Structure formats: C-alpha cells, structure tokens
C-alpha positions in Angstrom: 43.1 197.8 124.6 45.9 199.7 126.3 43.5 201.3 128.8 43.1 204.4 126.6 39.7 205.6 125.4 39.5 206.1 121.6 36.8 207.3 119.4 35.4 204.5 117.2 36.2 205.4 113.6 32.7 204.8 112.3 30.8 206.6 115.1 30.3 209.8 113.3 29.2 207.9 110.2 26.6 205.9 112.2 25.3 209.1 113.9 25.0 210.8 110.5 23.1 207.8 109.1 20.7 207.8 112.0 20.1 211.6 111.7 19.5 211.3 107.9 17.0 208.4 108.4 15.1 210.3 111.1 14.9 213.5 109.1 14.0 211.6 105.9 11.0 210.1 107.8 10.0 213.4 109.4 11.1 212.4 112.9 13.1 214.3 115.4 16.6 213.3 116.2 18.8 214.0 119.2 22.5 213.5 118.8 23.5 212.5 122.4 27.2 212.9 121.7 26.6 216.5 120.6 24.4 217.0 123.6 27.3 215.9 125.8 29.6 218.4 124.2 31.3 216.1 121.7 33.3 212.9 122.0 36.2 214.7 123.6 33.9 215.9 126.5 32.9 212.4 127.7 35.8 212.4 130.2 34.3 215.6 131.8 30.9 214.0 131.9 32.4 211.0 133.6 34.2 213.2 136.2 30.9 215.0 136.8 29.1 211.7 137.4 26.8 212.1 134.4 28.0 209.1 132.5 29.0 205.7 133.7 32.6 204.4 133.6 31.9 202.7 130.2 31.4 206.2 128.7 28.4 204.7 126.8 25.6 204.8 129.3 24.4 207.9 131.2 24.0 207.8 135.0 20.7 208.8 136.6 22.1 212.4 136.8 22.9 212.3 133.1 19.5 211.1 132.3 17.9 213.8 134.4 20.0 216.5 132.5 18.9 215.0 129.2 15.3 214.9 130.2 15.3 218.5 131.4 16.9 219.6 128.1 14.3 217.7 126.0 11.5 219.1 128.1 12.8 222.7 127.5 13.1 222.0 123.8 9.6 220.5 123.5 7.5 222.4 126.0 9.6 225.5 126.6 11.1 227.1 129.7 
C-alpha cells in the first residue's frame, strides 16, 4: 500500500503445500522463489531484468534462465 514490497504472510505455507502435494503424488516440484534466491532476492532479479515490475512474473530473460536450469537438471550439462 505504501509503495513498499512485502512478503505475503502465507506465501511460504502455500509453497510448502504445493511441494507436499507434488511429492505425495510422485511429481517433481520446482520452487521458483528458491530458484530466484529467496524472497529477499526479487529486487535483484528486477534490477537484472529477470522479473517484471510486479515481482511476480518473469521476463523473457528470466524464463530463459529458468529453462536452462531445468534443462541442466533433467538432461544434464
């Protein structure tokens, strides 16, 4: 409201529930906030042009970074 970015109180709880649901069903799970270096690192991602100004959606460059990391994890280097 005051122009400050704040972490939503239930964000960690929601991510934890998604992770548990995926693992419980034998699915992979990618924590995008962890991938970005944690909630406190979103400002850096914004400065680097990897996330849009809403700090929710990745830019094309951010998506490319994520895709490359997923490819390395699945296929290998």
